[in-house]
C-alpha positions as CSV (number, residue, x, y, z in Angstrom):
1,M,0.0,0.0,0.1
2,A,2.8,2.3,0.7
3,F,4.3,1.7,-2.6
4,L,0.9,2.4,-4.3
5,L,0.5,5.8,-2.5
6,Q,4.1,7.3,-3.3
7,D,4.0,10.4,-5.2
8,G,5.5,8.9,-8.3
9,N,2.8,6.2,-8.5
10,L,-0.4,8.3,-7.6
11,L,-1.2,8.8,-11.4
12,F,-1.2,5.1,-12.0
13,T,-2.9,4.1,-8.7
14,G,-5.5,6.7,-9.5
15,A,-6.3,5.0,-12.8
16,L,-6.9,1.7,-11.0
17,V,-9.2,3.2,-8.5
18,L,-11.2,5.0,-11.2
19,M,-11.5,1.7,-12.8
20,L,-12.9,0.2,-9.7
21,M,-15.3,3.1,-9.3
22,I,-16.6,2.8,-12.8
23,A,-17.2,-0.9,-12.3
24,V,-19.2,-0.2,-9.1
25,L,-21.2,2.6,-10.7
26,E,-22.0,0.5,-13.8
27,G,-23.4,-2.3,-11.6
28,V,-25.5,0.2,-9.7
29,M,-26.8,1.9,-12.9
30,T,-27.6,-1.4,-14.6
31,L,-29.8,-2.5,-11.5
32,I,-31.9,0.7,-12.1
33,G,-32.1,0.1,-15.7
34,F,-29.8,2.6,-17.2
35,G,-26.2,1.4,-17.9
36,L,-23.1,3.7,-17.8
37,S,-22.0,1.9,-21.0
38,E,-25.0,3.2,-23.1
39,L,-24.2,6.8,-21.7
40,L,-20.6,6.6,-22.8
41,D,-21.5,5.2,-26.2
42,N,-23.9,8.0,-26.7
43,L,-21.2,10.5,-26.2
44,L,-19.2,9.2,-29.1
45,P,-19.9,10.7,-32.5
46,D,-21.8,8.6,-35.1
47,L,-18.8,7.7,-37.2
48,D,-18.2,5.0,-39.7
49,F,-15.0,3.2,-38.4
50,D,-13.3,2.1,-41.5
51,V,-9.5,1.7,-40.8
52,D,-8.8,0.7,-44.4
53,V,-9.7,3.9,-46.0
54,P,-6.9,6.5,-46.1
55,D,-7.9,9.9,-44.8
56,A,-5.3,12.7,-44.2
57,E,-7.9,15.0,-42.5
58,A,-7.9,15.3,-38.7
59,G,-11.3,13.8,-38.4
60,G,-10.4,10.8,-40.7
61,V,-7.4,10.2,-38.7
62,L,-9.3,10.2,-35.4
63,T,-11.9,7.9,-36.9
64,R,-9.2,5.5,-38.1
65,F,-7.6,5.6,-34.7
66,L,-10.9,4.8,-32.9
67,G,-11.6,2.2,-35.4
68,W,-8.1,0.6,-34.6
69,L,-9.1,0.6,-30.9
70,R,-12.3,-1.3,-31.9
71,F,-14.6,1.6,-30.9
72,G,-18.1,0.9,-32.4
73,E,-17.4,-2.8,-32.3
74,V,-16.9,-3.3,-28.5
75,P,-18.7,-1.2,-25.9
76,A,-16.7,1.9,-25.1
77,L,-16.9,1.3,-21.4
78,I,-15.0,-1.9,-21.7
79,L,-12.3,-0.2,-23.7
80,L,-12.1,2.6,-21.2
81,V,-11.7,0.0,-18.4
82,A,-9.1,-1.9,-20.4
83,F,-7.1,1.4,-20.9
84,L,-7.4,2.3,-17.1
85,V,-6.1,-1.2,-16.2
86,G,-3.4,-1.2,-18.8
87,F,-2.2,2.2,-17.8
88,G,-2.2,1.7,-14.1
89,I,-0.6,-1.7,-14.2
90,T,2.1,-0.8,-16.7
91,G,3.0,2.3,-14.9
92,L,3.2,0.6,-11.6
93,T,5.4,-2.3,-13.0
94,I,7.8,0.1,-14.6
95,Q,8.1,2.1,-11.4
96,L,8.7,-1.2,-9.4
97,L,11.4,-2.2,-11.8
98,V,13.0,1.2,-11.7
99,E,12.9,1.1,-8.0
100,S,14.5,-2.2,-7.8
101,V,17.3,-1.0,-10.0
102,V,18.1,2.6,-8.9
103,G,16.4,2.7,-5.6
104,F,14.0,5.4,-6.2
105,L,10.8,6.2,-8.4
106,L,10.7,8.3,-11.4
107,P,8.2,11.3,-11.5
108,G,4.7,10.2,-12.6
109,W,4.6,12.9,-15.1
110,L,7.7,11.7,-16.9
111,L,6.2,8.2,-17.5
112,A,2.8,9.4,-18.3
113,V,3.2,9.7,-22.1
114,P,5.3,6.4,-22.7
115,V,2.8,4.4,-20.5
116,F,-0.1,6.0,-22.4
117,L,1.4,4.7,-25.6
118,L,2.2,1.3,-24.1
119,A,-1.4,0.9,-22.9
120,L,-3.1,1.6,-26.3
121,P,-2.0,-1.8,-27.9
122,Q,-3.3,-3.4,-24.7
123,V,-6.7,-1.8,-25.3
124,R,-6.7,-3.1,-29.0
125,F,-5.8,-6.6,-27.8
126,V,-8.8,-6.6,-25.3
127,G,-11.0,-5.2,-28.0
128,N,-10.0,-7.8,-30.5
129,L,-10.4,-10.6,-27.9
130,L,-13.9,-9.4,-26.9
131,R,-14.8,-8.7,-30.5
132,R,-14.1,-12.3,-31.4
133,F,-15.0,-14.3,-28.4
134,A,-17.4,-12.3,-26.3
135,V,-19.1,-9.7,-28.2
136,G,-18.9,-11.8,-31.4
137,D,-19.3,-9.0,-34.0
138,E,-17.7,-11.1,-36.5
139,T,-17.5,-15.1,-36.6
140,E,-16.6,-17.5,-39.2
141,S,-18.9,-16.1,-41.8
142,V,-21.0,-13.6,-39.9
143,G,-20.0,-9.9,-40.4
144,R,-21.8,-6.7,-39.3
145,S,-23.4,-6.4,-42.8
146,S,-25.3,-9.6,-42.2
147,F,-27.0,-8.3,-39.1
148,V,-29.6,-6.4,-41.2
149,G,-32.9,-8.4,-41.0
150,R,-32.2,-10.0,-37.5
151,V,-34.4,-9.3,-34.6
152,A,-32.7,-8.1,-31.4
153,V,-33.8,-7.4,-27.8
154,I,-33.1,-4.1,-26.2
155,T,-30.9,-4.8,-23.1
156,I,-29.7,-1.5,-21.7
157,G,-31.3,1.9,-22.2
158,E,-34.1,3.3,-24.2
159,A,-33.8,3.7,-28.0
160,A,-34.9,6.9,-29.3
161,A,-34.1,9.3,-32.2
162,G,-30.6,10.7,-31.5
163,S,-30.2,8.3,-28.5
164,P,-29.1,4.8,-29.3
165,A,-29.5,1.8,-26.9
166,E,-27.7,-1.5,-26.6
167,A,-29.4,-4.5,-28.0
168,R,-28.6,-8.2,-28.2
169,F,-29.2,-11.2,-30.4
170,S,-27.7,-14.5,-31.3
171,D,-26.6,-15.8,-34.8
172,E,-26.9,-19.2,-36.4
173,F,-23.6,-20.2,-34.8
174,G,-25.0,-19.4,-31.3
175,T,-22.6,-16.4,-30.8
176,T,-24.2,-13.5,-29.0
177,H,-23.9,-10.1,-30.5
178,Y,-24.3,-6.6,-28.8
179,V,-25.1,-3.7,-31.2
180,M,-26.1,-0.1,-30.6
181,V,-29.6,0.5,-32.2
182,E,-31.6,3.7,-32.9
183,P,-35.1,4.0,-34.3
184,D,-35.6,4.5,-37.9
185,G,-38.4,7.2,-37.1
186,D,-39.8,8.8,-34.2
187,E,-40.7,5.6,-32.3
188,T,-39.2,4.7,-28.9
189,F,-38.0,1.2,-27.8
190,T,-37.6,0.4,-24.2
191,Q,-35.6,-2.3,-22.3
192,G,-36.9,-5.8,-23.2
193,E,-38.6,-4.8,-26.5
194,K,-37.7,-6.6,-29.8
195,V,-36.6,-4.6,-32.7
196,L,-35.8,-5.5,-36.5
197,L,-32.4,-4.4,-37.6
198,V,-33.0,-2.6,-41.0
199,E,-30.0,-0.6,-41.9
200,E,-26.3,-0.2,-40.7
201,R,-25.4,3.4,-40.3
202,G,-21.9,4.0,-38.9
203,A,-21.4,2.3,-35.5
204,N,-25.1,2.0,-35.1
205,F,-28.0,0.2,-36.6
206,R,-31.4,1.6,-37.5
207,V,-34.3,-0.5,-36.2
208,I,-38.1,-0.8,-36.5
209,R,-40.7,-2.7,-34.7
210,P,-41.1,-6.3,-36.1
211,S,-44.3,-6.4,-38.1
212,S,-44.5,-10.2,-38.4
213,K,-45.1,-12.6,-35.4
214,H,-43.0,-15.2,-37.4
215,L,-39.9,-13.0,-36.9
216,T,-40.4,-12.5,-33.1
217,E,-41.2,-16.2,-32.4
218,N,-38.0,-17.5,-34.1
219,N,-35.7,-14.9,-32.4
């Protein structure tokens, strides 16, 4: 504990404390029916994260960078937590090694930038892992473009115009997918309602109310 609270480590210890606070807050907000994950995703711009399209403009660079980190494919809250953990643990590990070699800690501000850069690949690794095994946005032959026409259930939040909510569905491989959805009109969908994905637009999907009982009974 004394090591964690030394001046040179406060920046990295603070990142881990913030991560724990976010985890507790998310749990509390989920119990009352409004997830912190949804709030954070709504703060992000509605961008098309295509990292394969070259774009020299600042907005394009930012979009490609966020796409590289898997924003829009993995809930932003998970990526934020991954960053805080990576930043905190990496910083503390470096400080521990430095102290064992030279006998003192480096100033936290001196390590902030290199530790920040070292944490980013860790965020991408977590994003790739969850995207493939947990979130399942892409499996053997299932990509986001094939999500159109599927019926999902609103899991967190309320989907309204300009305010996406999180929805869940399973594909033919049994893989569960989580997507952000927004009504294709003025309708509002609440937690537990079923929606039909009709269009992919950036990181979100436009949805309507399923008109056929056959669709809802088989999803």
